[in-house]
DOMARTOR-773663 format. One line per 2 residues: number of its first residue (from 1); their letters; for each residue x negated, y, z negated of N, C-alpha, C. Coordinates in nm, 2 decimals. Layout:
% DOMARTOR-773663
NUM) A) X:Y:Z:X:Y:Z:X:Y:Z  ...
This chain:
% DOMARTOR-773663
1) MK) -7.17:7.41:-16.80:-7.05:7.47:-16.71:-7.02:7.35:-16.62  -6.89:7.36:-16.59:-6.83:7.28:-16.51:-6.82:7.34:-16.37
3) IG) -6.86:7.30:-16.26:-6.83:7.37:-16.13:-6.76:7.28:-16.03  -6.64:7.32:-15.98:-6.58:7.27:-15.86:-6.66:7.31:-15.73
5) LV) -6.68:7.20:-15.65:-6.73:7.23:-15.53:-6.64:7.16:-15.41  -6.56:7.24:-15.34:-6.45:7.21:-15.24:-6.52:7.22:-15.11
7) SI) -6.53:7.13:-15.01:-6.56:7.15:-14.88:-6.42:7.12:-14.80  -6.38:7.22:-14.72:-6.27:7.21:-14.66:-6.28:7.22:-14.51
9) SD) -6.24:7.07:-14.45:-6.30:7.04:-14.31:-6.21:6.93:-14.26  -6.11:6.95:-14.16:-6.05:6.85:-14.09:-6.13:6.75:-14.07
11) RA) -6.25:6.77:-13.97:-6.31:6.67:-13.93:-6.42:6.59:-14.01  -6.48:6.67:-14.11:-6.57:6.60:-14.20:-6.48:6.51:-14.31
13) SA) -6.37:6.57:-14.33:-6.27:6.48:-14.44:-6.23:6.36:-14.36  -6.22:6.35:-14.23:-6.17:6.25:-14.14:-6.30:6.15:-14.12
15) GV) -6.41:6.19:-14.15:-6.53:6.10:-14.12:-6.60:6.13:-13.96  -6.54:6.24:-13.91:-6.59:6.26:-13.78:-6.74:6.29:-13.78
17) YA) -6.79:6.37:-13.87:-6.93:6.41:-13.91:-6.95:6.42:-14.06  -7.06:6.43:-14.10:-7.11:6.45:-14.23:-7.08:6.60:-14.27
19) DQ) -7.02:6.60:-14.41:-7.00:6.71:-14.47:-7.14:6.78:-14.49  -7.13:6.90:-14.48:-7.28:6.97:-14.50:-7.25:7.09:-14.61
21) GI) -7.13:7.12:-14.65:-7.09:7.24:-14.74:-7.12:7.19:-14.88  -7.08:7.07:-14.93:-7.10:7.03:-15.07:-7.27:7.01:-15.09
23) PA) -7.33:6.94:-15.01:-7.49:6.92:-15.01:-7.54:7.07:-15.03  -7.49:7.16:-14.94:-7.57:7.29:-14.97:-7.55:7.37:-15.07
25) LQ) -7.42:7.35:-15.13:-7.38:7.43:-15.26:-7.46:7.35:-15.38  -7.47:7.23:-15.36:-7.55:7.16:-15.48:-7.68:7.19:-15.49
27) EW) -7.75:7.20:-15.35:-7.91:7.24:-15.36:-7.93:7.38:-15.42  -7.84:7.47:-15.37:-7.84:7.60:-15.40:-7.82:7.61:-15.56
29) LT) -7.72:7.57:-15.60:-7.70:7.57:-15.76:-7.81:7.51:-15.84  -7.87:7.41:-15.77:-7.98:7.34:-15.85:-8.09:7.42:-15.86
31) TA) -8.12:7.49:-15.77:-8.24:7.60:-15.78:-8.19:7.74:-15.85  -8.07:7.77:-15.85:-8.03:7.89:-15.89:-8.00:7.91:-16.06
33) LT) -7.94:7.78:-16.10:-7.90:7.78:-16.24:-8.00:7.71:-16.30  -8.03:7.79:-16.42:-8.14:7.72:-16.51:-8.06:7.64:-16.65
35) SP) -7.92:7.69:-16.66:-7.85:7.64:-16.78:-7.78:7.50:-16.72  -7.76:7.43:-16.82:-7.68:7.31:-16.78:-7.54:7.31:-16.70
37) WQ) -7.54:7.23:-16.60:-7.40:7.24:-16.52:-7.37:7.10:-16.47  -7.26:7.08:-16.44:-7.20:6.95:-16.36:-7.11:6.99:-16.27
39) AE) -7.12:6.90:-16.15:-7.03:6.92:-16.04:-6.90:6.84:-16.04  -6.80:6.89:-15.99:-6.68:6.81:-15.95:-6.68:6.85:-15.79
41) TR) -6.69:6.72:-15.72:-6.67:6.77:-15.59:-6.56:6.70:-15.51  -6.50:6.78:-15.40:-6.39:6.73:-15.33:-6.43:6.78:-15.19
43) LI) -6.40:6.67:-15.11:-6.38:6.70:-14.96:-6.24:6.67:-14.89  -6.17:6.79:-14.84:-6.05:6.76:-14.81:-6.03:6.84:-14.68
45) AD) -5.90:6.80:-14.61:-5.86:6.85:-14.50:-5.82:7.04:-14.51  -5.81:7.08:-14.39:-5.76:7.19:-14.40:-5.60:7.23:-14.41
47) ER) -5.54:7.17:-14.52:-5.39:7.17:-14.53:-5.37:7.26:-14.64  -5.30:7.36:-14.63:-5.27:7.45:-14.74:-5.23:7.39:-14.88
49) AT) -5.12:7.30:-14.87:-5.07:7.24:-14.98:-5.20:7.14:-15.06  -5.29:7.08:-14.96:-5.39:6.99:-15.03:-5.47:7.08:-15.10
51) IE) -5.52:7.21:-15.03:-5.61:7.29:-15.11:-5.54:7.36:-15.23  -5.43:7.40:-15.23:-5.37:7.44:-15.37:-5.38:7.33:-15.47
53) QT) -5.32:7.22:-15.44:-5.32:7.11:-15.53:-5.47:7.08:-15.57  -5.56:7.09:-15.50:-5.69:7.06:-15.53:-5.76:7.17:-15.64
55) LI) -5.73:7.30:-15.60:-5.77:7.40:-15.68:-5.72:7.40:-15.82  -5.57:7.37:-15.81:-5.51:7.37:-15.94:-5.58:7.24:-16.02
57) EL) -5.58:7.12:-15.96:-5.64:7.02:-16.03:-5.79:7.05:-16.09  -5.87:7.11:-16.02:-6.00:7.13:-16.06:-6.00:7.24:-16.20
59) VD) -5.93:7.32:-16.19:-5.91:7.44:-16.29:-5.83:7.36:-16.42  -5.72:7.33:-16.39:-5.60:7.31:-16.50:-5.64:7.18:-16.56
61) HA) -5.69:7.08:-16.48:-5.71:6.93:-16.54:-5.85:6.89:-16.56  -5.93:6.92:-16.46:-6.09:6.92:-16.46:-6.15:6.99:-16.54
63) GC) -6.10:7.13:-16.57:-6.16:7.21:-16.65:-6.28:7.28:-16.60  -6.26:7.30:-16.48:-6.39:7.37:-16.40:-6.38:7.54:-16.44
65) HL) -6.51:7.59:-16.48:-6.51:7.74:-16.51:-6.53:7.80:-16.37  -6.59:7.76:-16.27:-6.62:7.81:-16.14:-6.58:7.72:-16.04
67) VL) -6.52:7.76:-15.93:-6.48:7.67:-15.82:-6.54:7.76:-15.69  -6.61:7.68:-15.63:-6.67:7.73:-15.48:-6.60:7.64:-15.37
69) TT) -6.55:7.72:-15.29:-6.51:7.64:-15.18:-6.58:7.68:-15.05  -6.58:7.60:-14.95:-6.65:7.63:-14.82:-6.57:7.58:-14.68
71) GG) -6.55:7.68:-14.61:-6.47:7.65:-14.48:-6.33:7.69:-14.49  -6.27:7.69:-14.38:-6.13:7.74:-14.36:-6.10:7.89:-14.37
73) TG) -6.21:7.98:-14.37:-6.17:8.13:-14.39:-6.19:8.20:-14.27  -6.19:8.15:-14.15:-6.18:8.24:-14.04:-6.06:8.26:-13.97
75) PA) -6.04:8.30:-13.85:-5.90:8.34:-13.80:-5.82:8.24:-13.72  -5.89:8.13:-13.71:-5.82:8.03:-13.64:-5.68:7.96:-13.72
77) LR) -5.61:7.93:-13.63:-5.48:7.88:-13.69:-5.48:7.76:-13.82  -5.57:7.68:-13.81:-5.59:7.59:-13.92:-5.64:7.64:-14.04
79) DV) -5.73:7.77:-14.02:-5.79:7.83:-14.15:-5.70:7.89:-14.25  -5.66:7.81:-14.36:-5.57:7.85:-14.47:-5.63:7.86:-14.59
81) TP) -5.75:7.86:-14.61:-5.81:7.86:-14.75:-5.79:7.97:-14.81  -5.79:8.10:-14.76:-5.77:8.23:-14.83:-5.61:8.21:-14.89
83) EA) -5.51:8.19:-14.80:-5.39:8.19:-14.83:-5.35:8.08:-14.96  -5.41:7.96:-14.96:-5.39:7.88:-15.06:-5.45:7.91:-15.21
85) TL) -5.57:7.98:-15.18:-5.64:8.06:-15.30:-5.56:8.15:-15.35  -5.51:8.23:-15.28:-5.46:8.36:-15.34:-5.32:8.30:-15.39
87) AI) -5.25:8.21:-15.34:-5.12:8.15:-15.39:-5.13:8.11:-15.52  -5.24:8.06:-15.56:-5.26:7.98:-15.69:-5.33:8.05:-15.80
89) GD) -5.38:8.19:-15.75:-5.47:8.28:-15.84:-5.37:8.36:-15.93  -5.43:8.40:-16.06:-5.36:8.50:-16.14:-5.39:8.63:-16.11
91) KE) -5.52:8.66:-16.07:-5.57:8.79:-16.04:-5.67:8.77:-15.93  -5.64:8.86:-15.82:-5.75:8.88:-15.71:-5.87:8.95:-15.74
93) MP) -5.98:8.90:-15.70:-6.11:8.97:-15.71:-6.17:9.02:-15.58  -6.11:9.13:-15.53:-6.14:9.16:-15.38:-6.28:9.20:-15.36
95) GF) -6.36:9.23:-15.46:-6.52:9.27:-15.44:-6.59:9.17:-15.39  -6.56:9.05:-15.41:-6.64:8.94:-15.38:-6.63:8.92:-15.23
97) GE) -6.49:8.93:-15.17:-6.49:8.90:-15.04:-6.55:9.02:-14.97  -6.52:9.14:-15.00:-6.58:9.25:-14.94:-6.75:9.24:-14.95
99) EM) -6.81:9.20:-15.04:-6.94:9.22:-15.06:-7.01:9.09:-14.94  -6.92:8.98:-14.96:-6.97:8.86:-14.86:-6.98:8.91:-14.74
101) RR) -6.89:8.96:-14.68:-6.86:9.02:-14.53:-6.97:9.12:-14.52  -6.99:9.22:-14.62:-7.11:9.32:-14.59:-7.25:9.25:-14.58
103) IS) -7.26:9.14:-14.67:-7.41:9.07:-14.65:-7.39:9.00:-14.53  -7.32:8.94:-14.49:-7.29:8.86:-14.37:-7.32:8.95:-14.23
105) LN) -7.28:9.07:-14.24:-7.30:9.15:-14.14:-7.43:9.18:-14.11  -7.52:9.16:-14.20:-7.69:9.18:-14.17:-7.73:9.08:-14.09
107) FV) -7.64:8.96:-14.06:-7.69:8.85:-14.00:-7.63:8.83:-13.85  -7.49:8.85:-13.87:-7.40:8.83:-13.74:-7.28:8.94:-13.74
109) PT) -7.25:8.98:-13.63:-7.16:9.09:-13.62:-7.01:9.01:-13.63  -6.99:8.89:-13.61:-6.86:8.82:-13.63:-6.84:8.79:-13.77
111) AI) -6.92:8.84:-13.88:-6.88:8.86:-14.03:-6.74:8.90:-14.05  -6.70:9.01:-13.96:-6.58:9.07:-13.98:-6.45:9.00:-13.97
113) LS) -6.49:8.87:-13.90:-6.38:8.78:-13.88:-6.34:8.69:-13.99  -6.44:8.71:-14.10:-6.42:8.63:-14.21:-6.32:8.67:-14.31
115) RQ) -6.24:8.58:-14.38:-6.13:8.63:-14.46:-6.17:8.57:-14.59  -6.27:8.55:-14.66:-6.30:8.49:-14.78:-6.23:8.59:-14.91
117) VA) -6.19:8.51:-15.00:-6.13:8.59:-15.11:-6.17:8.52:-15.24  -6.17:8.59:-15.35:-6.18:8.51:-15.48:-6.06:8.56:-15.58
119) VI) -6.06:8.47:-15.66:-5.94:8.50:-15.75:-5.99:8.44:-15.91  -5.90:8.47:-16.00:-5.90:8.42:-16.13:-5.80:8.33:-16.15
121) RK) -5.81:8.22:-16.19:-5.68:8.14:-16.25:-5.73:8.09:-16.37  -5.63:8.12:-16.46:-5.68:8.09:-16.64:-5.81:8.15:-16.65
123) QA) -5.90:8.06:-16.69:-6.03:8.09:-16.73:-6.13:8.04:-16.62  -6.10:8.05:-16.51:-6.17:7.99:-16.41:-6.18:8.12:-16.29
125) LI) -6.31:8.12:-16.21:-6.34:8.21:-16.12:-6.34:8.10:-15.99  -6.26:8.14:-15.89:-6.27:8.07:-15.76:-6.30:8.15:-15.65
127) IN) -6.41:8.11:-15.57:-6.46:8.19:-15.46:-6.46:8.10:-15.35  -6.39:8.18:-15.24:-6.42:8.10:-15.10:-6.55:8.16:-15.04
129) LP) -6.61:8.06:-15.00:-6.76:8.09:-14.93:-6.75:8.06:-14.79  -6.83:8.10:-14.71:-6.84:8.08:-14.57:-6.88:7.92:-14.54
131) GQ) -6.86:7.85:-14.43:-6.86:7.72:-14.40:-7.00:7.69:-14.36  -7.09:7.77:-14.31:-7.22:7.71:-14.27:-7.32:7.72:-14.39
133) PK) -7.40:7.63:-14.42:-7.50:7.62:-14.52:-7.59:7.75:-14.53  -7.63:7.79:-14.41:-7.72:7.93:-14.41:-7.63:8.03:-14.46
135) AI) -7.52:8.05:-14.42:-7.43:8.17:-14.47:-7.39:8.14:-14.62  -7.37:8.02:-14.65:-7.34:8.00:-14.80:-7.48:8.06:-14.88
137) RE) -7.59:8.02:-14.85:-7.71:8.06:-14.92:-7.72:8.22:-14.91  -7.71:8.27:-14.80:-7.72:8.41:-14.78:-7.62:8.50:-14.85
139) TL) -7.50:8.45:-14.86:-7.39:8.54:-14.94:-7.42:8.52:-15.10  -7.46:8.39:-15.14:-7.48:8.38:-15.28:-7.62:8.44:-15.32
141) EG) -7.72:8.44:-15.24:-7.83:8.49:-15.28:-7.88:8.64:-15.23  -7.82:8.67:-15.12:-7.86:8.81:-15.07:-7.93:8.81:-14.97
143) VR) -7.97:8.92:-14.93:-8.07:8.95:-14.80:-8.21:9.02:-14.87  -8.31:8.93:-14.80:-8.45:8.96:-14.84:-8.52:9.02:-14.73
145) HA) -8.62:9.11:-14.76:-8.71:9.16:-14.67:-8.82:9.06:-14.63  -8.88:9.08:-14.56:-9.00:8.97:-14.50:-9.08:8.92:-14.60
147) GG) -9.11:9.03:-14.68:-9.22:8.99:-14.79:-9.14:8.93:-14.92  -9.00:8.90:-14.90:-8.96:8.82:-15.01:-8.87:8.93:-15.12
149) EV) -8.89:9.04:-15.11:-8.83:9.12:-15.19:-8.66:9.14:-15.17  -8.59:9.16:-15.25:-8.45:9.15:-15.24:-8.41:9.28:-15.16
151) AH) -8.34:9.28:-15.07:-8.29:9.42:-14.98:-8.14:9.44:-15.03  -8.06:9.33:-15.04:-7.93:9.35:-15.07:-7.89:9.22:-15.17
153) VG) -7.85:9.26:-15.28:-7.81:9.15:-15.39:-7.70:9.06:-15.34  -7.70:8.93:-15.35:-7.60:8.83:-15.32:-7.50:8.85:-15.43
155) IF) -7.38:8.77:-15.40:-7.27:8.79:-15.49:-7.28:8.71:-15.62  -7.39:8.62:-15.62:-7.38:8.52:-15.75:-7.44:8.59:-15.86
157) AA) -7.50:8.71:-15.84:-7.55:8.79:-15.94:-7.45:8.85:-16.03  -7.33:8.85:-15.99:-7.21:8.89:-16.07:-7.14:8.80:-16.11
159) VP) -7.16:8.66:-16.09:-7.08:8.55:-16.13:-7.10:8.51:-16.28  -7.22:8.49:-16.33:-7.22:8.47:-16.45:-7.15:8.57:-16.56
161) YC) -7.17:8.68:-16.54:-7.09:8.80:-16.62:-6.96:8.77:-16.61  -6.90:8.74:-16.50:-6.74:8.74:-16.46:-6.72:8.63:-16.55
163) ID) -6.78:8.50:-16.55:-6.74:8.40:-16.62:-6.75:8.43:-16.77  -6.84:8.51:-16.84:-6.85:8.55:-16.97:-6.70:8.63:-17.00
165) LI) -6.67:8.71:-16.91:-6.55:8.81:-16.93:-6.45:8.72:-16.93  -6.42:8.60:-16.88:-6.28:8.53:-16.89:-6.30:8.41:-16.97
167) GG) -6.40:8.41:-17.06:-6.40:8.31:-17.16:-6.48:8.19:-17.13  -6.56:8.19:-17.04:-6.62:8.07:-16.98:-6.77:8.06:-17.07
169) PY) -6.86:7.97:-17.05:-6.99:7.95:-17.11:-7.06:8.04:-17.05  -7.19:8.08:-17.11:-7.28:8.16:-17.08:-7.37:8.08:-16.99
171) AE) -7.38:8.14:-16.86:-7.49:8.08:-16.77:-7.60:8.14:-16.75  -7.71:8.10:-16.72:-7.85:8.17:-16.69:-7.90:8.13:-16.54
173) TD) -7.97:8.22:-16.48:-8.00:8.20:-16.36:-8.15:8.21:-16.34  -8.22:8.14:-16.22:-8.36:8.19:-16.21:-8.36:8.31:-16.14
175) PA) -8.45:8.39:-16.19:-8.44:8.54:-16.13:-8.53:8.53:-15.99  -8.62:8.43:-15.97:-8.67:8.42:-15.82:-8.58:8.39:-15.71
177) VI) -8.45:8.33:-15.75:-8.35:8.30:-15.66:-8.25:8.39:-15.66  -8.19:8.42:-15.78:-8.11:8.54:-15.81:-8.08:8.57:-15.94
179) KA) -8.10:8.69:-15.95:-8.10:8.76:-16.10:-7.96:8.78:-16.14  -7.91:8.71:-16.26:-7.78:8.74:-16.29:-7.77:8.88:-16.35
181) FR) -7.68:8.96:-16.32:-7.65:9.09:-16.40:-7.55:9.09:-16.52  -7.62:9.14:-16.61:-7.50:9.17:-16.74:-7.56:9.30:-16.80
183) PK) -7.47:9.37:-16.84:-7.50:9.50:-16.93:-7.59:9.45:-17.05  -7.68:9.53:-17.09:-7.75:9.50:-17.20:-7.69:9.45:-17.33
185) SA) -7.58:9.50:-17.35:-7.50:9.45:-17.47:-7.44:9.30:-17.44  -7.46:9.26:-17.33:-7.39:9.11:-17.32:-7.52:9.02:-17.29
187) IR) -7.63:9.07:-17.29:-7.75:8.94:-17.28:-7.79:8.89:-17.41  -7.80:8.77:-17.39:-7.83:8.69:-17.52:-7.98:8.64:-17.51
189) PP) -8.03:8.61:-17.61:-8.18:8.59:-17.62:-8.19:8.45:-17.54  -8.32:8.45:-17.51:-8.33:8.31:-17.41:-8.33:8.20:-17.50
191) R) -8.29:8.08:-17.44:-8.27:7.95:-17.52:-8.40:7.88:-17.55
């Protein structure tokens, strides 16, 4: 599977500080995915035209099956990631944004200020994630009780099956990190 990882930050893209979004995504995906994958990374400024062009390029030309963005989803004037994502999508997938906000409300009351969205473009799923590494992990993986058992499943549980449905490769996850959910009829024997 080819995964586009896009960090959207004016300051990180200008070299004011080191980007934390792409490394956080790479680290989490390395622990979560057990099937082969490769990353296409982009660090860009919070400019709507640039975001749109980057998402189109990753799906239409680089052939990404999944694109995860981080940053630019708040209410600030420069936060335009959701607008850019919706502009290039073929279908909106509102459940992802709703669930990310619900998960984040377990940790911070300001989660209601987040505007993450998800869309399908051609045969790729594009998801806007929060900007902070801790919030990225929480929304992908979910909420756990003190003993480690899952209290609230993260959004990535639905990602592999969504990719199946749009014609992408079959992805498997480590259930200790996040258990991918598929109906019984869609589960393939282990490789």
